[in-house]
C-alpha positions in Angstrom: 82.4 157.0 319.3 84.1 153.9 317.1 81.2 150.9 315.4 83.1 147.7 315.3 82.3 144.3 315.4 80.8 142.3 318.6 83.4 140.9 320.6 82.7 138.0 323.0 83.5 140.9 325.8 80.4 142.8 325.0 78.5 140.4 325.6 78.3 141.0 329.4 77.5 144.4 329.1 74.7 143.3 327.1 73.3 141.3 328.6 72.9 144.0 331.5 71.6 146.0 329.5 68.4 143.8 328.3 67.7 144.0 331.9 67.9 147.1 333.2 65.7 148.5 329.9 62.9 146.5 331.7 61.6 144.8 328.2 60.2 141.6 329.0 62.1 139.3 326.2 64.3 136.3 326.4 67.3 138.4 324.2 68.6 135.5 321.7 72.2 134.4 321.5 74.3 137.1 318.6 76.9 134.7 318.5 76.6 131.8 315.4 75.2 132.2 311.8 71.5 133.1 312.5 73.2 136.6 313.7 75.7 137.5 309.9 75.7 141.4 311.6 76.9 142.7 314.8 77.9 145.6 314.9 78.6 147.7 318.1 79.0 151.7 319.3 82.2 152.9 321.5 84.1 154.8 323.1 87.1 155.5 325.9 84.1 154.8 328.9 83.6 151.7 326.9 80.5 149.9 325.1 77.4 152.3 324.4 74.9 150.0 322.1 74.4 147.6 319.4 72.8 146.5 316.4 72.2 142.7 315.8 70.8 142.0 312.3 69.5 138.1 312.9 68.8 136.1 309.3 64.9 136.4 308.2 63.5 134.9 305.3 60.3 137.1 304.5 58.0 134.6 302.5 56.1 135.4 299.2 53.3 132.7 298.1 52.0 133.0 294.3 49.1 130.4 293.4 46.5 129.7 290.5 43.0 130.7 292.3 41.8 128.4 289.9 43.7 125.5 290.0 41.9 122.9 291.0 39.6 123.1 294.0 39.7 124.5 297.4 40.5 121.2 299.1 43.0 120.3 297.7 45.1 123.6 296.5 44.6 123.8 300.2 46.0 120.5 300.9 49.6 121.5 298.1 49.8 124.4 300.0 50.7 122.4 303.5 52.8 119.9 301.4 54.6 123.4 299.9 54.8 125.1 303.1 56.6 121.8 305.0 58.8 121.1 302.2 59.8 125.0 302.6 60.2 125.1 305.8 62.9 122.4 306.5 64.9 123.8 303.4 64.8 126.7 305.5 66.1 125.3 308.0 68.4 123.5 306.8 70.5 126.7 305.3 70.5 127.9 308.9 67.7 130.3 309.1 65.5 130.2 311.8 62.4 132.6 311.4 60.4 133.8 308.0 58.2 137.2 308.1 54.8 136.7 305.9 54.0 140.2 305.1 50.1 139.6 304.6 47.6 142.0 302.0 44.7 143.1 304.2 42.1 142.3 302.0 43.0 138.5 302.4 44.2 138.6 306.3 41.1 137.3 308.0 40.7 133.8 305.3 44.1 133.3 304.8 45.6 134.6 308.2 43.0 131.5 310.7 44.8 129.6 307.4 48.5 130.6 308.8 47.4 130.3 312.4 46.4 126.6 311.4 49.5 126.1 310.4 51.7 127.7 313.5 52.2 131.6 312.3 51.5 134.0 315.1 50.5 137.4 314.0 53.5 139.3 315.5 52.6 141.9 318.7 54.8 144.2 317.6 55.2 147.2 315.1 57.3 146.2 312.2 59.0 148.5 310.2 61.3 147.2 306.8 63.8 149.2 305.1 65.4 148.0 301.4 69.1 147.9 302.0 
C-alpha cells in the first residue's frame, strides 16, 4: 500500500466510488486551492481510498454585551459579519463554521439563520492537529 498525492488519473475512480456509495450529495471538485490536502491510498490494483481536506474557517465572535443597545449591537454585528465574509472570500475560503454554546444557540441561532447560516444536518467531529 502507498499513500500519495492525488493524481488527475484518480478523479474518475473517485467519482465512480462516490456514485456507487448511494450518498445523496454532490461531490465537490478536489482540484484547486480550496482543497490543499489531497491524499490517496493505492496498491498494485490501483486507487483504494482518498482523504481530502478543504480550507475551512472557524468563527469566534466576541462582544461586549453592555455596549450601547441590543439594536446597535445587531447593526454592528451585521456590518462586521459582512466585512469578515468578504475578507474570507478574498482570501480563497468558501465556508466557515461556528460552534455555538448551547445556552445561546436558540437566541443567537435565529440571528444566524437570518444572515444565511444553516445548521448542519451531519454530525461534526473535530481534531487538533
